[in-house]
C-alpha positions as CSV (number, residue, x, y, z in Angstrom):
1,M,24.6,-9.6,16.6
2,S,23.4,-13.1,15.6
3,A,24.7,-15.0,12.6
4,L,21.5,-14.3,10.7
5,D,21.8,-10.6,11.5
6,T,25.4,-10.7,10.3
7,A,24.4,-12.3,7.0
8,L,21.5,-9.9,6.5
9,H,23.7,-6.8,7.3
10,G,26.4,-8.1,5.0
11,L,24.1,-8.7,2.0
12,R,22.4,-5.4,2.5
13,S,25.8,-3.6,2.6
14,L,26.9,-5.2,-0.6
15,I,23.7,-4.0,-2.3
16,A,23.7,-0.6,-0.7
17,D,27.3,0.0,-1.6
18,S,26.7,-1.1,-5.2
19,A,29.0,-4.0,-5.0
20,L,26.0,-5.9,-6.1
21,R,23.7,-4.0,-8.5
22,P,20.2,-4.6,-9.7
23,G,20.2,-7.7,-12.0
24,D,23.5,-9.0,-10.7
25,R,23.8,-12.7,-9.7
26,L,24.9,-13.3,-6.1
27,P,28.3,-15.0,-5.8
28,S,28.4,-18.6,-4.8
29,E,27.4,-19.6,-1.3
30,G,31.0,-20.5,-0.5
31,E,32.3,-17.1,-1.6
32,L,29.6,-15.2,0.4
33,C,30.0,-17.3,3.5
34,E,33.8,-16.6,3.5
35,Q,33.3,-12.9,2.7
36,L,30.6,-12.4,5.4
37,G,31.9,-14.8,7.9
38,V,28.7,-16.8,8.3
39,S,27.5,-20.4,7.9
40,R,25.6,-21.6,4.8
41,G,22.4,-22.0,6.9
42,S,22.5,-18.4,8.1
43,L,23.3,-17.2,4.6
44,R,20.4,-19.2,3.0
45,E,17.9,-17.8,5.7
46,A,19.1,-14.3,5.0
47,I,18.6,-14.8,1.3
48,R,15.1,-16.2,1.9
49,M,14.2,-13.2,4.0
50,L,15.4,-10.7,1.4
51,A,13.6,-12.6,-1.3
52,A,10.4,-12.3,0.7
53,L,10.9,-8.5,0.9
54,G,11.5,-8.3,-2.8
55,V,15.2,-7.4,-2.6
56,L,16.4,-10.6,-4.1
57,E,14.9,-12.9,-6.7
58,T,15.7,-16.6,-6.6
59,R,15.6,-18.4,-9.9
60,H,15.3,-22.2,-9.9
61,G,18.5,-23.7,-11.2
62,S,20.2,-20.4,-11.7
63,G,20.8,-18.8,-8.3
64,S,19.8,-15.6,-6.6
65,Y,19.8,-12.2,-8.2
66,V,19.4,-8.7,-7.0
67,S,15.9,-7.4,-8.0
68,E,15.3,-4.2,-9.9
69,L,14.9,-2.5,-6.5
70,R,11.9,-0.5,-7.6
71,A,10.6,1.6,-4.7
72,A,7.0,0.6,-5.5
73,D,7.8,-3.1,-5.3
74,L,9.7,-2.9,-2.0
75,I,7.0,-0.8,-0.4
76,G,4.4,-3.3,-1.7
77,S,6.1,-6.1,0.2
78,L,5.2,-4.4,3.5
79,S,1.6,-5.7,3.0
80,L,3.0,-9.1,4.3
81,T,3.2,-7.6,7.8
82,V,0.8,-4.7,7.7
83,G,-2.1,-7.2,7.4
84,L,-1.3,-8.4,11.0
85,L,-1.8,-5.1,12.7
86,P,-4.3,-4.8,15.5
87,M,-6.9,-2.0,15.8
88,E,-4.4,0.5,17.1
89,G,-2.3,0.0,14.0
90,V,-5.4,0.4,11.7
91,L,-6.0,3.8,13.3
92,E,-2.4,4.8,12.7
93,L,-2.6,3.7,9.0
94,T,-5.8,5.7,8.6
95,E,-4.0,8.8,9.9
96,L,-1.2,8.2,7.3
97,R,-3.9,7.8,4.6
98,R,-5.2,11.3,5.6
99,A,-1.9,12.8,4.6
100,L,-1.2,10.8,1.5
101,E,-4.6,10.3,-0.3
102,P,-5.4,14.0,-0.6
103,H,-2.0,14.6,-2.2
104,A,-2.6,11.8,-4.7
105,T,-6.0,13.1,-5.4
106,A,-4.7,16.6,-6.1
107,L,-2.2,15.2,-8.5
108,A,-4.9,13.1,-10.2
109,A,-7.1,16.2,-10.6
110,S,-4.7,17.7,-13.2
111,R,-4.0,14.4,-15.0
112,I,-7.3,12.5,-15.1
113,D,-9.0,11.9,-18.5
114,E,-12.7,11.7,-19.3
115,Q,-12.7,7.9,-19.8
116,T,-11.3,7.4,-16.3
117,L,-13.8,9.9,-14.8
118,D,-16.6,7.9,-16.4
119,H,-15.2,4.7,-15.0
120,L,-15.1,6.2,-11.5
121,D,-18.6,7.4,-11.9
122,G,-19.7,3.8,-12.8
123,L,-17.9,2.4,-9.8
124,L,-19.8,4.8,-7.5
125,D,-23.1,3.9,-9.1
126,A,-22.4,0.2,-8.5
127,N,-21.2,0.9,-4.9
128,E,-24.3,2.8,-4.1
129,A,-26.5,0.1,-5.5
130,T,-25.1,-2.9,-3.6
131,A,-25.7,-4.0,0.0
132,D,-22.9,-6.7,-0.2
133,L,-20.2,-5.6,2.2
134,D,-17.4,-7.5,0.3
135,E,-18.5,-5.9,-3.0
136,Q,-18.6,-2.5,-1.4
137,S,-15.1,-3.0,-0.1
138,R,-13.8,-4.2,-3.5
139,I,-15.4,-1.2,-5.3
140,D,-14.2,1.3,-2.7
141,H,-10.7,0.0,-3.1
142,E,-10.8,0.1,-6.9
143,F,-12.1,3.7,-6.8
144,H,-9.3,5.0,-4.5
145,M,-6.5,3.0,-6.1
146,T,-7.6,4.1,-9.6
147,I,-7.2,7.7,-8.4
148,A,-3.8,6.9,-6.9
149,E,-2.6,5.3,-10.2
150,V,-3.7,8.4,-12.2
151,A,-1.5,10.5,-9.8
152,G,1.4,8.9,-11.7
153,Q,3.8,8.1,-8.8
154,D,4.3,4.4,-8.5
155,A,5.8,4.5,-5.0
156,L,3.0,6.7,-3.7
157,T,0.4,4.4,-5.3
158,S,2.1,1.3,-3.7
159,L,2.2,2.9,-0.3
160,I,-1.4,3.9,-0.4
161,G,-2.3,0.3,-1.4
162,V,-0.3,-1.0,1.5
163,L,-2.0,1.3,4.0
164,R,-5.4,0.4,2.6
165,S,-4.7,-3.3,2.6
166,R,-5.4,-3.6,6.3
167,S,-8.0,-0.9,6.9
168,R,-10.2,-2.2,4.1
169,S,-10.8,-5.5,5.9
170,Y,-12.2,-3.7,8.9
171,R,-16.0,-4.1,9.5
172,M,-18.2,-1.9,11.7
173,S,-19.9,-4.1,14.4
174,D,-23.0,-1.9,14.8
175,P,-25.4,-2.1,11.7
176,G,-26.7,1.4,12.4
177,D,-23.2,2.9,12.5
178,A,-22.2,1.0,9.4
179,A,-25.3,2.3,7.5
180,E,-24.5,5.9,8.5
181,L,-20.8,5.5,7.6
182,K,-21.9,4.1,4.2
183,L,-24.2,7.1,3.6
184,H,-21.5,9.6,4.3
185,S,-18.9,7.6,2.5
186,D,-21.0,7.6,-0.7
187,A,-21.3,11.4,-0.4
188,G,-17.6,11.7,0.2
189,H,-16.9,9.7,-2.9
190,R,-19.1,12.0,-5.0
191,A,-17.4,15.1,-3.6
192,I,-14.0,13.6,-4.6
193,L,-15.3,12.9,-8.1
194,R,-16.7,16.4,-8.5
195,G,-13.4,17.9,-7.7
196,L,-11.7,15.6,-10.2
197,R,-14.3,16.4,-12.9
198,E,-13.7,20.1,-12.4
199,G,-10.0,19.6,-12.6
200,D,-9.7,21.4,-9.2
201,P,-6.8,20.0,-7.1
202,V,-7.7,22.0,-4.0
203,A,-11.3,20.9,-4.0
204,A,-10.4,17.2,-4.8
205,A,-7.8,17.1,-2.1
206,A,-10.1,18.7,0.5
207,A,-12.8,16.2,-0.3
208,A,-10.4,13.3,0.0
209,S,-9.1,14.6,3.3
210,A,-12.6,15.0,4.7
211,H,-13.6,11.5,3.4
212,V,-10.6,9.8,5.2
213,A,-11.1,11.9,8.3
214,Y,-14.7,10.9,8.6
215,T,-13.9,7.2,8.2
216,E,-11.2,7.6,10.8
217,Y,-13.7,9.1,13.2
218,W,-16.1,6.2,12.8
219,V,-13.4,3.6,13.2
220,K,-12.3,5.3,16.5
221,K,-15.9,5.6,17.6
222,N,-16.6,1.9,16.9
223,S,-13.5,0.9,18.8
224,G,-14.2,3.0,21.8
225,S,-11.3,5.4,21.1
226,V,-13.6,8.5,21.1
């Protein structure tokens, strides 16, 4: 095990074993180096890595503190690496979305209010009216993330956001395929919204599952996987 791994493992153990709790300030570098048996350089690098992952928070002039360790925040930090995935990874993320988004949509069907339904309806009107791909991507993302937020589970919402962060940047190379996908995507969005308006978790979840599955099919087709 390298010195950096030793420092990381040591800090993680202190937090996991509750020797350091959310909001606690880390002991001085000297104390930690002696306790973990590592150099200051290795310790500082480990702290930087854990800060990037949202585990620690470094405050200028005050030191480093254990973060609140909220599941949603820690999951959200995965977007730093998810964005680097190649096509094979995009397909895997889409398969995960097919499991998670219907669940979130079913939860939202029993919790959504009329104002949010009208907002989603307006988003779909705008999405159907624009030919700008970036705007379509932005609206599509807002539509799905609004539903995830209504589901009321922060960790689930954060994970869906991470999974979508890479796949939403994907663009179909064939204009004809892109147009057909857009046509079916618009219809899929409307089916999801109908299920939500009817307060029907089964119908809403089924529409969400079909929507993601159809997107997955076209991504695979465009990449030569089918």
